[in-house]
N, C-alpha and C positions, 0 to 999 in steps of 0.2 A: 269385467270386461278382460281382465289379464288371465284369469282362471280359463277363459275360453282358449287364449292364445296356447297355453301350455298343455291344455287337453289335447289340442291338436297335434302339438310338437311331440308328445310322449303319450302315446296311448296307454292308458292304465284303466282297470275295468271302473265301470260307471259306481259300483258300489263302493269302491275306494274313495271317488269323488265325492259320493254322498255322505260319507262318513266323515269325510275331512269338512265339507260344508256345515254338518250338523255340530261336528267337535268345534268348529271354530265359532258356533254360536252359544257356546258354552256362558252363561254369566259369571264373572267375576268380579268381586266387590272390594273396595278399599282405594287406595291411592294408586297412581298410574303405576308405581314401582310394585306394589301387592299384587295387582293385577297381573302384571308381567311374571311374577315370581310364581304365582298360582298356575298361569299358562304353562310355565315351563317345566314345573313340577309334574304335571299331568300330561305332558305330551314328551317325545321322543327326539325334541328338537337337539339338545346337546348331542345325543349319540347320532342322530341322522346327520346333522351337520359336519361333525367330527370324521365320519365316515365319507362324507364328499371330500373333505379335504385329503384325507388319505387316498381317494381314488386318484385326485388330480396328481399327488405325488407318485402313486405307483405308475400312473400312465406316462408321466414324464421320464421316469426311470426306464419303463419298456421302451419308448422313444430313443433313448439315449443308447440303449443295447441293440436297437435296430430289428425288433423281433415284431413283424406284422402281427403275427399270429396273437401274440401276447397282448397288443394293443388292443386288438379287436376284441378279445376275450374280456379285459378289462373294461374296455367302454361299453360294451353290452351290458355288465353288471352296473356299472356306473348309472346308466340311465334308468336303470330301475332303482337304484339309491336316490335319485334325484326325486324319483315320484314318492318314495317314502318320507323324504324331506317335506316336500308339497305339501303333504296331507297334513302338516302341523298347522298351517296358514288357515286362517287368519291369526295375527296375535293381537292381544288388546291395544296394541301401540300401532298406529297406522305408519309411522315412519319406519318401526322396524319391520313391519308387514311388507314394504315396498322394497326396502333393501333385501330382503330374503326373497322376495318374489322375482326380484330382478337377478340376483345370482341363480335361482332355480331355472329362470328362462336360458340365461347364458349358458349354465351348464348342463341343461337337457340338449340344447342345441349342438353343443360341442360333442357331448357324449355320443348322440346318435350318429353325428358326422363321423366321428373317430371309429365307431364301430364298423364302419364298412370301407376303411381307407386300402388301398392297395399297396401303398408305400408310406414308410413313416417320414418319407421327406418331401410327401406331395402338398400342394397348396392346399388340400383340404385339411390335412394334417396341422398345415401349419396355422391355419384360420382357426381350427379347432382348439390349438392350444393358445393362441391369442384370446378366444372367449372363455377358456378356462382361466386365465390371468384375470381378465375381467371380472368374471362371476366371482373368483376368491376376494378380489377387491370389495366387491358388495358384500360378502361374508365378513370382511374385517370390519366395515362401517358397522354391520349388524351386531358384530361381537362387541364392538366399542359402545354400542347403544344398551343392548342386553347387559353388560357388564355394569353400566352406569345405573341400571334398576337392581343390581345387587346379585344377577344370576350369574355365576361361575362357569365358564367355558374354557376349560383349560389347553386348548390349542392355540398355537401361536400362528398367525397369519402374518 
């Protein structure tokens, strides 16, 4: 059900979502930790989610500088980066999947909104920044969980 929500929020080609769906159905064996490790090894999770963290940092820096064009440009690419991250779902662990999905939904909403802002001090931008902060909080929870399974993610949230 959550997949449908993100699909409406961030239009990405149907082929990408079919690939994500099929990729998420891959069979992993072993303990829960081994399954998550296998999934992480075969997905672009770490790189994709590190990119999302960097997108938030770049957006915040652009807002401080006050350049609307720069914010729009970063946010336009940010929305695409969220789509790349989303296709790594589901994970073999439901709680991890839930946290990553929640982060993706918040971040796609934020990036879509900020890609069309008219002012870096607008209410739309302020709301987008709050959603980015919330999205990072979910990524932080996901980071703790994935690291508890023995997967290194060397970005600090």
